C-alpha positions in Angstrom: 25.4 -6.1 40.4 23.3 -3.4 38.6 19.6 -3.5 38.9 17.8 -4.5 35.7 16.0 -1.7 34.0 12.3 -1.5 34.8 11.5 0.3 31.6 12.5 -1.6 28.5 13.9 -0.2 25.3 10.7 -1.2 23.6 8.7 1.0 26.0 11.0 3.9 25.2 10.8 3.3 21.5 7.0 3.0 21.5 6.7 6.3 23.3 9.2 7.9 20.9 7.5 6.5 17.8 4.1 7.8 19.0 5.4 11.3 19.5 7.6 11.4 16.4 4.6 10.3 14.3 2.3 12.9 15.9 4.7 15.9 16.2 7.6 15.2 13.9 11.4 15.2 14.6 11.0 18.4 16.5 9.5 16.7 19.5 11.9 17.1 22.5 13.6 14.1 24.1 12.3 15.4 27.5 8.8 14.9 26.2 9.6 11.4 25.1 11.2 10.7 28.4 8.1 11.9 30.3 5.8 9.8 28.2 8.1 6.8 28.6 8.3 7.3 32.3 12.1 7.6 32.4 14.7 10.4 32.8 16.1 12.1 29.7 19.5 10.8 30.8 18.2 7.3 30.6 17.3 7.8 27.0 20.8 9.0 26.1 22.4 6.1 28.0 20.6 3.7 25.7 20.5 5.8 22.5 23.5 8.1 21.9 21.7 10.7 19.9 18.2 11.8 19.1 18.7 10.7 15.5 19.7 7.3 16.7 16.5 7.2 18.9 14.4 8.3 15.9 15.9 5.7 13.6 15.4 2.9 16.2 11.8 4.0 16.9 10.9 4.1 13.2 12.1 0.5 12.9 9.7 -1.0 10.4 7.0 -3.4 11.6 7.5 -7.0 10.8 5.2 -8.7 8.3 2.9 -10.9 10.4 3.7 -14.5 9.9 0.4 -15.7 11.3 -1.3 -14.5 8.2 0.7 -16.5 5.7 -2.2 -18.9 5.1 -4.0 -16.0 3.3 -1.4 -16.2 0.6 -1.9 -20.0 0.0 -3.8 -20.4 -3.2 -7.0 -22.3 -3.2 -7.8 -21.6 0.5 -11.0 -19.6 -0.3 -13.1 -18.7 -3.3 -10.7 -16.6 -5.4 -12.4 -13.2 -5.1 -13.0 -13.8 -1.4 -9.3 -14.6 -0.9 -8.1 -11.6 -2.8 -10.3 -9.5 -0.5 -8.8 -11.2 2.6 -5.3 -10.6 1.3 -6.1 -7.0 0.4 -7.4 -6.3 3.9 -4.2 -7.8 5.4 -2.0 -5.7 3.1 -4.0 -2.6 4.0 -3.6 -3.2 7.7 0.1 -3.7 7.4 0.7 -0.7 5.1 -1.2 1.6 7.4 1.5 0.8 10.0 4.4 0.9 7.6 3.8 3.9 5.4 3.7 6.7 8.1 7.1 5.5 9.4 8.7 5.4 6.0 7.3 8.9 5.2 8.5 10.3 8.5 12.0 8.9 7.9 12.0 10.4 4.4 11.2 13.8 5.9 14.4 13.9 7.8 17.4 15.2 5.9 19.9 12.9 7.6 18.0 9.7 7.4 17.4 7.9 4.1 14.9 5.1 4.4 16.4 3.3 1.3 19.8 3.1 3.1 18.1 2.1 6.3 16.2 -0.7 4.6 19.3 -2.0 2.8 21.4 -1.9 6.0 18.7 -3.9 7.8 18.4 -6.4 4.9 14.6 -6.2 5.1 12.5 -4.5 2.5 8.9 -5.0 3.5 7.3 -3.7 0.3 9.5 -6.0 -1.8 8.6 -9.0 0.4 4.9 -8.2 0.2 5.1 -7.9 -3.6 6.9 -11.2 -3.8 4.2 -12.8 -1.6 1.4 -11.4 -3.8 3.1 -12.5 -7.0 3.6 -16.0 -5.7 0.0 -16.2 -4.6 -1.3 -15.0 -8.1 1.1 -17.4 -9.9 -0.3 -20.2 -7.7 -3.9 -19.3 -8.5 -3.0 -19.1 -12.2 -1.4 -22.6 -12.2 -4.5 -24.0 -10.5 -6.6 -22.5 -13.3 -8.6 -20.3 -11.0 -7.5 -17.0 -12.7 -6.0 -16.0 -16.0 -3.5 -13.2 -16.8 -0.6 -12.4 -19.0 1.7 -11.0 -16.3 1.3 -12.0 -12.7 3.8 -9.2 -11.7 1.5 -6.5 -13.4 -1.6 -7.8 -11.6 0.3 -7.9 -8.3 1.5 -4.3 -8.8 -2.0 -3.1 -9.7 -3.4 -4.8 -6.6 -0.8 -3.7 -4.2 -0.5 -0.2 -5.8 -4.2 0.4 -5.5 -4.0 -0.3 -1.7 -0.9 1.8 -1.4 -2.6 4.7 -3.1 -5.6 4.4 -0.8 -3.5 4.6 2.3 -1.3 7.4 0.8 -4.4 9.6 0.4 -5.5 8.7 3.9 -2.2 10.0 5.2 -2.0 13.2 3.1 -5.6 14.2 3.9 -5.4 13.2 7.6 -8.6 11.1 7.4 -8.7 7.4 8.3 -11.5 5.7 6.4 -14.2 3.8 8.3 -14.4 0.0 8.1 -17.3 0.4 5.7 -15.3 2.7 3.4 -12.4 0.3 3.4 -14.7 -2.6 2.5 -16.3 -0.6 -0.2 -12.9 0.4 -1.7 -11.7 -3.2 -1.7 -14.9 -4.5 -3.3 -14.9 -1.8 -6.0 -11.2 -2.2 -6.7 -11.5 -6.0 -6.9 -14.6 -5.7 -9.2 -12.4 -3.8 -11.7 -9.4 -6.1 -11.3 -11.6 -9.2 -11.6 -12.7 -8.2 -15.1 -9.1 -8.7 -16.2 -8.2 -11.9 -14.4 -11.4 -14.0 -14.0 -11.1 -17.4 -15.5 -13.5 -17.8 -18.5 -14.9 -21.4 -18.8 
């Protein structure tokens, strides 16, 4: 009976993801093996090609289910809840976007195809959650807007843009800068959706 592997696939994929994100597709499988603490042969027993290893390691992070309460309308004061939702979206997109961008940079891997094959499209799921949350707040009379989809896209798009600029400039913003961005963005958004008595 073969001995169970002491190094799991997840450990290999974590090492591969870290190196791919830091160095690109050009990183060698021997470097990945060294960081993972396995032989290069072990990697190729579990993943037939480097491209397969890359695609598996870039598997997109799951949307945390333990934060679903943030999307339940009426939980907090409206602006405070938008802020909490925004912070959660920002945290998740910081993990998601570098992986998608790295996949897009590879000529033989199309993230759109990858997402369709895996039947999970995190940005679409996030947009649906935000739309549902805004619709619920609108039904409760806590906000007003013509198009919940437009408000959701403005909200999510602003956060996406913030992270995109972090990535292309290579500068993660401090917690204070993140809070300042969210507060300023919500101040502008709030002018259009606040409920007038």
